[in-house]
Wavefront OBJ file of the C-alpha trace (Angstrom):
o trace
v -7.705 -170.214 14.785
v -10.152 -170.269 17.636
v -7.906 -172.543 19.645
v -4.927 -170.282 18.971
v -6.874 -167.225 20.141
v -8.018 -169.140 23.195
v -4.445 -170.087 24.040
v -3.376 -166.464 23.678
v -6.224 -165.347 25.949
v -5.305 -167.904 28.565
v -1.671 -166.772 28.468
v -2.718 -163.129 28.884
v -4.965 -163.988 31.846
v -2.257 -166.094 33.491
v 0.355 -163.387 32.993
v -1.990 -160.827 34.535
v -2.513 -163.129 37.485
v 1.197 -163.693 37.939
v 1.808 -159.965 37.695
v -0.822 -159.241 40.356
v 0.669 -161.874 42.643
v 4.300 -160.934 41.986
v 6.520 -159.633 44.854
v 6.869 -156.286 43.087
v 3.250 -155.490 43.938
v 4.057 -155.935 47.623
v 6.861 -153.366 47.538
v 6.185 -150.020 49.266
v 5.504 -146.961 47.197
v 7.874 -144.019 46.866
v 9.252 -142.757 50.191
v 7.621 -141.202 52.097
v 4.068 -142.445 51.655
v 2.828 -141.807 55.208
v 3.538 -139.536 58.219
v 7.000 -139.506 59.797
v 7.466 -139.766 63.553
v 10.230 -137.508 64.909
v 11.248 -138.457 68.443
v 12.679 -135.690 70.641
v 14.193 -137.247 73.782
v 13.559 -134.128 75.894
v 10.460 -132.366 77.308
v 8.427 -129.860 75.275
v 9.637 -126.274 75.422
v 13.360 -126.945 75.744
v 16.019 -125.950 73.227
v 16.090 -129.299 71.417
v 12.289 -129.395 71.213
v 12.011 -125.827 69.899
v 14.651 -126.529 67.259
v 12.972 -129.801 66.254
v 9.574 -128.160 65.822
v 11.025 -125.414 63.636
v 12.645 -128.052 61.439
v 9.601 -130.369 61.401
v 7.360 -127.790 59.750
v 9.781 -127.215 56.892
v 10.607 -130.925 56.516
v 6.898 -131.751 56.245
v 6.450 -129.167 53.495
v 9.415 -130.564 51.536
v 8.417 -134.232 51.873
v 4.695 -133.681 51.450
v 3.891 -135.732 54.554
v 3.119 -134.738 58.170
v 6.029 -134.862 60.631
v 4.724 -135.725 64.082
v 6.831 -134.669 67.070
v 6.890 -137.236 69.864
v 8.558 -136.152 73.133
v 10.099 -139.068 75.053
v 12.239 -137.495 77.819
v 14.256 -139.231 80.490
v 17.657 -140.736 81.337
v 19.592 -137.882 79.694
v 18.008 -138.604 76.341
v 18.467 -142.372 76.367
v 14.762 -143.264 76.643
v 13.912 -141.500 73.392
v 17.023 -142.756 71.605
v 16.358 -146.342 72.694
v 12.845 -146.057 71.256
v 14.310 -145.146 67.867
v 16.911 -147.916 68.040
v 14.078 -150.427 68.536
v 11.971 -148.999 65.674
v 11.772 -150.480 62.168
v 14.569 -149.142 59.921
v 12.159 -147.810 57.307
v 12.662 -144.038 57.533
v 9.395 -143.395 59.357
v 10.984 -143.133 62.819
v 13.593 -140.361 63.126
v 15.617 -139.254 66.137
v 16.069 -135.516 66.578
v 18.611 -135.767 69.346
v 21.458 -134.022 71.087
v 25.009 -134.551 72.260
v 24.147 -136.574 75.365
v 22.356 -139.563 73.850
v 24.427 -139.612 70.656
v 27.888 -139.175 72.180
v 28.442 -138.163 75.820
v 26.490 -141.018 77.421
v 28.738 -143.532 75.666
v 31.593 -142.160 77.779
v 29.631 -141.867 81.022
v 27.668 -145.084 81.409
v 29.126 -148.534 81.997
v 25.977 -150.258 80.784
v 24.086 -148.415 78.064
v 20.998 -149.969 76.501
v 22.436 -149.212 73.049
v 25.729 -148.158 71.474
v 25.197 -144.956 69.466
v 28.150 -145.875 67.249
v 26.528 -149.133 66.151
v 22.772 -148.733 66.654
v 22.154 -145.387 64.974
v 22.588 -144.340 61.355
v 23.662 -140.669 61.233
v 21.708 -138.444 58.854
v 23.008 -134.924 59.502
v 24.357 -132.604 62.131
v 21.795 -129.801 62.389
v 23.212 -127.094 64.647
v 25.745 -126.336 67.348
v 25.087 -124.276 70.476
v 27.664 -122.545 72.658
v 27.264 -122.641 76.402
v 27.823 -119.510 78.450
v 29.506 -118.904 81.800
v 27.597 -116.398 83.927
v 27.750 -115.071 87.456
v 25.807 -112.775 89.728
v 26.469 -109.094 89.052
v 27.675 -108.817 92.639
v 30.476 -111.350 92.273
v 33.896 -111.314 90.578
v 33.993 -109.115 87.446
v 35.935 -111.591 85.294
v 36.587 -115.291 84.809
v 40.282 -114.800 85.507
v 39.504 -113.378 88.955
v 37.593 -116.566 89.750
v 40.468 -118.695 88.480
v 42.995 -116.706 90.535
v 40.934 -117.429 93.651
v 40.612 -121.088 92.686
v 44.397 -121.412 92.271
v 45.072 -119.701 95.572
v 42.323 -121.533 97.461
v 41.579 -124.865 95.706
v 37.948 -125.881 96.068
v 36.774 -122.379 96.944
v 35.007 -121.672 93.614
v 31.749 -123.416 92.728
v 30.183 -123.960 89.341
v 26.665 -125.105 88.622
v 25.353 -127.337 85.850
v 21.978 -128.849 84.962
v 22.997 -132.226 86.354
v 25.700 -134.854 86.747
v 26.870 -136.017 83.330
v 25.194 -133.153 81.480
v 27.094 -131.263 78.782
v 27.321 -128.353 81.234
v 28.992 -130.655 83.765
v 31.548 -131.806 81.202
v 32.140 -128.184 80.172
v 32.973 -127.426 83.805
v 35.273 -130.445 84.060
v 37.081 -129.263 80.934
v 37.373 -125.797 82.505
v 39.146 -127.334 85.505
v 41.547 -129.223 83.236
v 42.409 -126.262 81.026
v 42.797 -123.759 83.889
v 44.501 -126.339 86.155
v 42.216 -125.558 89.039
v 40.008 -127.558 91.380
v 36.411 -126.357 91.351
v 33.341 -127.623 93.202
v 30.557 -128.946 90.965
v 26.994 -128.148 92.061
v 24.383 -130.072 90.002
v 20.857 -128.700 89.556
v 17.692 -130.241 88.158
v 17.373 -128.025 85.116
v 18.198 -124.540 83.901
v 15.544 -122.762 85.974
v 16.954 -123.632 89.413
v 20.510 -123.108 88.127
v 19.829 -119.565 86.951
v 17.878 -118.706 90.118
v 20.790 -119.742 92.330
v 23.239 -117.858 90.127
v 21.084 -114.739 90.489
v 21.090 -115.201 94.256
v 24.841 -115.662 94.355
v 24.539 -119.195 95.766
v 26.844 -120.562 93.071
v 29.876 -118.669 91.781
v 29.621 -119.607 88.115
v 26.650 -121.063 86.243
v 27.394 -122.921 83.024
v 24.171 -122.487 81.100
v 22.574 -122.725 77.700
v 22.226 -119.341 76.024
v 18.399 -119.195 75.877
v 18.094 -119.823 79.617
v 20.494 -117.017 80.527
v 20.221 -114.347 77.850
v 17.291 -112.417 79.384
v 19.035 -111.992 82.742
v 22.258 -111.046 80.956
v 20.499 -108.332 78.968
v 18.811 -107.023 82.120
v 22.165 -106.796 83.913
v 21.168 -109.253 86.653
v 23.789 -111.735 85.510
v 27.253 -110.950 84.197
v 28.411 -113.009 81.230
v 32.012 -114.163 81.610
v 32.631 -116.156 78.427
v 31.087 -118.326 75.741
v 32.453 -121.817 75.241
v 32.524 -121.767 71.421
v 35.483 -120.990 69.171
v 33.717 -117.876 67.835
v 31.642 -115.230 69.577
v 27.902 -115.748 69.502
v 25.723 -113.351 67.513
v 23.203 -113.543 70.367
v 25.704 -112.029 72.844
v 28.346 -110.452 70.581
v 30.091 -108.562 73.397
v 30.901 -111.723 75.368
v 34.432 -113.055 74.737
v 35.353 -116.620 73.914
v 37.535 -118.716 76.197
v 40.333 -118.448 73.623
v 40.163 -114.658 73.771
v 40.634 -114.900 77.526
v 43.822 -116.879 77.047
v 42.476 -120.439 77.139
v 43.210 -121.467 73.564
v 42.708 -125.176 74.257
v 39.141 -124.670 75.456
v 36.171 -125.242 73.182
v 32.932 -126.969 74.093
v 29.619 -126.920 72.247
v 26.353 -128.734 72.580
v 24.632 -129.774 69.375
v 21.606 -131.398 67.800
v 21.427 -133.836 64.916
v 19.248 -136.346 63.115
v 19.677 -140.131 63.061
v 17.637 -143.197 62.144
v 17.851 -146.875 63.159
v 20.810 -148.753 61.729
v 19.801 -150.713 58.658
v 17.711 -147.929 57.160
v 18.140 -148.160 53.371
v 20.780 -145.820 51.973
v 18.385 -144.085 49.509
v 16.106 -143.148 52.423
v 19.045 -141.843 54.481
v 20.120 -139.779 51.475
v 16.581 -138.438 50.949
v 16.328 -137.426 54.609
v 19.744 -135.792 54.524
v 18.845 -133.725 51.448
v 15.531 -132.774 53.044
v 17.008 -131.580 56.326
v 19.690 -129.590 54.502
v 16.984 -127.867 52.465
v 15.016 -127.150 55.659
v 18.084 -125.500 57.202
v 17.955 -122.906 54.419
v 14.391 -121.921 55.364
v 14.255 -118.337 56.691
v 11.799 -119.209 59.472
v 14.071 -122.034 60.620
v 17.089 -119.728 60.590
v 15.221 -117.103 62.626
v 14.237 -119.735 65.204
v 17.829 -120.925 65.429
v 19.102 -117.378 65.868
v 16.747 -116.880 68.824
v 18.316 -119.957 70.449
v 21.888 -118.857 69.780
v 22.262 -121.857 67.445
v 24.615 -122.073 64.495
v 23.118 -124.072 61.559
v 25.596 -126.745 60.545
v 24.278 -129.305 58.056
v 26.559 -132.174 57.024
v 26.575 -135.340 54.970
v 25.821 -138.625 56.794
v 29.501 -139.577 56.621
v 30.632 -136.238 58.035
v 28.136 -136.544 60.866
v 29.418 -140.038 61.701
v 32.980 -138.704 61.908
v 31.764 -135.801 64.048
v 30.025 -138.158 66.501
v 33.138 -140.337 66.833
v 35.275 -137.264 67.547
v 32.753 -136.043 70.125
v 32.797 -139.429 71.879
v 36.595 -139.366 71.910
v 36.554 -135.845 73.372
v 34.053 -136.760 76.093
v 36.071 -139.933 76.839
v 39.034 -137.724 77.694
v 37.047 -135.307 79.856
v 35.231 -138.078 81.724
v 38.457 -140.008 82.317
v 40.363 -136.997 83.655
v 37.485 -135.950 85.912
v 36.768 -139.557 86.970
v 33.052 -139.224 86.195
v 31.290 -142.583 85.954
v 27.605 -143.443 86.026
v 25.900 -146.829 86.300
l 1 2 3 4 5 6 7 8 9 10 11 12 13 14 15 16 17 18 19 20 21 22 23 24 25 26 27 28 29 30 31 32 33 34 35 36 37 38 39 40 41 42 43 44 45 46 47 48 49 50 51 52 53 54 55 56 57 58 59 60 61 62 63 64 65 66 67 68 69 70 71 72 73 74 75 76 77 78 79 80 81 82 83 84 85 86 87 88 89 90 91 92 93 94 95 96 97 98 99 100 101 102 103 104 105 106 107 108 109 110 111 112 113 114 115 116 117 118 119 120 121 122 123 124 125 126 127 128 129 130 131 132 133 134 135 136 137 138 139 140 141 142 143 144 145 146 147 148 149 150 151 152 153 154 155 156 157 158 159 160 161 162 163 164 165 166 167 168 169 170 171 172 173 174 175 176 177 178 179 180 181 182 183 184 185 186 187 188 189 190 191 192 193 194 195 196 197 198 199 200 201 202 203 204 205 206 207 208 209 210 211 212 213 214 215 216 217 218 219 220 221 222 223 224 225 226 227 228 229 230 231 232 233 234 235 236 237 238 239 240 241 242 243 244 245 246 247 248 249 250 251 252 253 254 255 256 257 258 259 260 261 262 263 264 265 266 267 268 269 270 271 272 273 274 275 276 277 278 279 280 281 282 283 284 285 286 287 288 289 290 291 292 293 294 295 296 297 298 299 300 301 302 303 304 305 306 307 308 309 310 311 312 313 314 315 316 317 318 319 320 321 322 323 324 325 326 327
């Protein structure tokens, strides 16, 4: 009897030891179990950063873990995106990015450090933003007047963007294609200099983000000509769309979305998707978006992947027609 009890005790001790040493004990706990790093590939204070910070607060509350914003600007968003691509695919490094690094750059650059189609796992589209065409109050009163001058005197109308290869640049190239005109592109280093030169009349048309231009529109210093979205913006409801002005083939939006490194486990991608969709319903998030002229637009991971592929195809066409190519 004693020997039998001893054998049973030995078996129990051995089983406990095997259990403690088993691989299951090395598995991570429920996700997330530590803070999440959200990389924004643009400087603090810009539209993408403001949107990311509004989302991060709500996401942290839902997940029960801090969400730490990390700004990594440079190379039209590619520095921050490359950092995410090189991060472990464990759900603790998240890209809160925009159209450039997730789509447009794939059309522009011959040698990208990563392919957004293969290196990033889409989580969700977050929001779309219309651009707006503005001009000095002392210039032409309508977009059509500018286009009439451009048709009569090719190369006589200038448009400004925030830089070569920027979404604003591509929006201007699409404007040339749709209106069948030849315009002169004037690149600026950011929205501030662009708006200042538009106010001074040094550029005929500025293609700008809404937040950068709305104050000068409301003050009457700049005249809004059109928004680039399919629908009017609630931020500037009196400004017509390009379609309303007779350019039915014209639509161009910037956007922000969330992605993680390829290889991130599907349950984590699903958890992040559900979390960001819940955050989009937060009233504080919606108010922040409204102030930016953003339209909330949550999707499934599959829908976001399809959206990105369509956006790359669209930018391929614009870049090819305009012969824009960067090294």
